[in-house]
C-alpha positions, 0 to 999 in steps of 0.5 A: 437620823440614819447611821450614814447621816450620823457618820456624815455629820460626825466627819464634818464636825470632826473638821471643827475639832482641829485646834479647837482647844481654845485655838480653833482655826478658820477651817473648822468654822467654815466647814461646820457652818456650811454643813449646818446651813445646808441641813437646817434653816438659819435662825438669824438670832442664832448666828454668832459672827462679826455681823451679830446685830446690836440688841437693845436690852429690854427694860428690867422686868416690872410686876405688881407684886464568829470569827475572832477579830480585833475588837472595834472601838466603840464610838463612845470609847473614841470620844472619851479618849479624845476628851482625856487627851485634852487638859484644857481649863477643867482644872481651873473651873474645878478649883474655882468652884471648890474654893467657893465658900458655902454661905448661910442664908443670912449672908446670901441675903446680903449679896448685891445680886440676891434678887437676881439669884432668886429670880434665876432660881424662880426660872429654874423652878418654873422650867423644872415644874413645866417638864416634870408635869409633861413627864407625869402626864405621859406616865401612869400614876405613881410610876417612878421618875428618875432624874440626872442633875448634871453639874449639880454644884452644891445641890441648890436644886435639891428642894426643887426635886423634892417638890417635883416628887421624883423617885431617884436623883443622880447628882454629878459635878466636877468639884468634889467640895461642892458634891460634899456640900450637896450630900450634906444638904441632902441629908438635912433635907432627908431629915425634913422629909425628902423621900427620893433616893440619891447617888453622887458622882464626882466626874467631869461630865465633859470628859467622862461617860457617866453611865459607867459610873451609875449604880445601875448602868441600865437605868432609864432617866426621865429628865436631865437638867444642866443649869448654868454649866453646859457652856463649859463643854464647848471648850472643844468638840469632843467635850461637847459631844461627851456632855450631850451623850451623857445627857441623852444616852439613858433618857427614855423616849419622851424624856427631856434634857433641860438647861440654862446657858449664856446666849452667845449671840447676846454676848457678841452683840454687847461686845460689838456695841461696846466696840471692845472685847471688855464690857459689863457693869458694877456686878458683872464683867466679860472679857473675851480671850478669842478672835471676836471677829471670827469666833471659833465654834469651839473654844471661843473663850471669855472670862466671866466675873459675877459679883461673889459667885463666878470668876472663871473662863467660859465658852460661847455655845453656837446654838445651831451646832448644839442643835445638830450635835443633839440630833446625833444623839436623838435629841430634838429641840422643843424650846429655846427662849430668853429669860425675859420671854420665860418670865412673860410666859409664866409670870401669871402661873408663877406669881405666888412663887415669885413672891415666896422666893423673893425673886423681885425687889420691892420698889420703892422700898422701906429699906435701902435698895441693893442697886447703887448705880444712879440709873438702877431704878429709873425704869421702875420710877417711869413705870410708877409715873405711868401707872400709879394712880395710887401713890402708895403702890409698890412694884416688884423689879430687878435693878438695872445692873442685875437685869443686864446679867439676867438678860444674857441667859436663855433656857433650852429643852430637848426631847428624846425621840424614839428610834429603831435600829440599823443593820449595823447596830446604830440607832435610827432616830425618828425625827 
């Protein structure tokens, strides 16, 4: 993408920033959608509007076990200034995650959604492993691998990075308490054999240029991961740009930006099916706080409650807009898939890990099941009736209530492309 293309895209997207602090107007939506529709083939599954089709939630998964002049402001300075002007919901989100208690393993295993959380950990493990393997295959043996974990939380992925064999990890998060817990986990893991180095950065990744806080601002990263958090950046255009820039600017060509987010199309479809702005079940609740007939591209807010884990505002991510913004920073979309499809694609390769991580609940169980709703295991019973020649057969599954949460999410992966330089010093990316 040339410098002029970047400028054109930026001008169009800036129109979308008007009142995009959760009150975006019709002008911004129409202008950006027209730009996107002109520049890329429209994927019906990516459209987020009043005509979003109703979707049928798939059955829960079942598996057998010179001249001086005034200095011109750089673009990244302008973006950061725009971000700092917006207070938004950052403090609400920060407070929420700072107040989350750190529970021990025994307490986590008592959670109503323990198997769903383990399943999500399996999804993350498989995604991280998939792209670490790609990176290692492209490098010489024993070349260091450097990773940025954006919105790392309490360090839930530290062991995944250890198993991936990385050399250096940068962890950043908006919540200082979470970072302290991440540091404590790292120290414990280090005593048990973790060999990679770490640096911790307390910052809002949607408003601060992380590179300026790195111990080595010239560092080249191989992988950037943002798990279950990128959607917070779509509160406004400047925040989304800042987040994407943080993901992209230090990535090596051939490096990857991976993550997981709620599927905006799925959320809108469920809203349409419910016929109201509130829906959910006994473990999750969604309540829209925006115009759901014509949702804005930025600031399309909904409140999300997940049993004992999340209770704060989130924002729809219009995926075609994300894809176009990513191009501006040299990121090419290489994969986007719902969790169900990830499971189907990787279940054989990750079968042992599924079992080791207790990612699926055994059914029928010798103990009480986590699901309490009458229909939570109807799918499992039907599967057993159709396939159970041996009546002692047991299967692995999620309760229907848990699966209704998991099936909201999708994973994504972008690759950093090579670039040359325009005469004005802007990058020209080789898509």
